[in-house]
C-alpha positions, -999 to +999 in steps of 0.1 A: +312+323-086+281+339-070+257+320-092+275+287-083+271+294-046+234+303-050+229+271-071+246+250-044+225+266-017+193+259-036+202+223-043+211+217-006+178+233+004+158+211-020+177+179-010+171+188+027+134+194+021+129+161+002+149+142+028+128+158+056+095+148+039+106+112+036+117+110+072+085+127+083+064+100+066+086+072+079+084+084+115+046+092+113+036+058+099+061+035+117+039+032+148+010+019+127+030-009+110+027-044+125+038-079+118+009-103+118+023-118+150+019-085+168-018-079+159-045-079+185-082-075+182-102-076+150-106-054+121-134-050+096-113-056+065-080-060+048-072-037+019-048-054-006-031-029-030-025-041-065+011-041-079+011-059-112+002-091-129+023-114-151+006-135-178-027-135-160-012-144-126-003-122-096+033-110-096+055-123-068+049-092-048+012-093-053+010-129-045+028-122-012+002-095-004-027-118-012-012-146+009-009-123+038-045-112+034-056-149+034-036-154+066-053-124+082-087-138+072-080-173+083-067-162+117-099-142+122-084-107+121-107-095+092-141-103+079-136-091+043-107-086+019-108-057-005-088-061-037-079-027-051-061-022-084-062-013-120-091-027-141-093-021-178-099-041-209-071-067-213-055-059-179-072-064-146-053-067-114-086-069-096-098-099-117-065-117-111-065-109-074-101-122-069-094-154-089-063-161-068-081-156-035-109-179-047-084-206-058-070-204-022-104-210-007-117-175+000-153-173-010-167-146-032-189-131-005-157-123+015-141-104-014-148-068-022-136-053-054-122-018-060-118-016-097-107+021-095-076+017-074-053+030-101-028+043-076-021+040-039-037+074-034-068+064-053-071+031-034-070+050-001-094+077-013-118+050-026-117+032+008-124+065+026-155+073+004-169+038+008-158+026+043-144+055+063-158+043+096-143+008+092-110-004+109-087-016+081-055-036+078-037-023+048-016-051+032+015-042+011+053-044+013+069-026+042+087+000+021+053+010+006+034+011+039+049+044+051+034+064+023+002+044+023-004+049+060+005+086+057-022+090+030-047+071+052-039+094+081-047+124+059-082+109+055-083+102+092-088+065+086-084+038+113-057+021+094-029-003+105-003-016+081+006-053+078+037-059+057+035-088+033+071-097+034+106-089+046+125-098+015+140-079-014+125-085-048+143-081-081+144-045-090+139-034-054+164-005-056+143+010-084+111+006-063+128+023-033+138+053-054+104+055-070+088+053-036+110+082-023+098+103-052+062+092-047+063+103-010+074+137-021+046+139-047+019+127-023+031+152+004+025+181-019-005+169-040 
């Protein structure tokens, strides 16, 4: 009976810790998340995070991110768009993102490639090493912005999040659970 009580206490402590970490990130980042209609001023660039391709085309989520970056550029909020994602032989989010932007009228001189953005953390770290003094609008889905902006704040970046959507995609519950676990991982690592 004593072992059961100790086990329950440990489980409650772990759940409380994980919940607290998630709420901390949500609260810390929420003030830096904007809808495009609430933006003011200009920023140096938009950082679009990769999230998968399908048969050589952007996934629906990625297309929504890219479309939001196009809108930011066309409305004059940013001068450049960074496409950050996985780039390897036979699979390149960056190639697909760049081609999509060009098909939509964004010229090559506006697009900056980050071929080493293999994770959210890597994309933020790469931005820090290359553009740390720049004001950036990070473009991704809202559920993903909390962790992304938390990571950006760890690097003391001037980052504002612009969410690409307000819809639920197929498999969203899995993504939400994965994101909860990723927040915990990125808090400790």
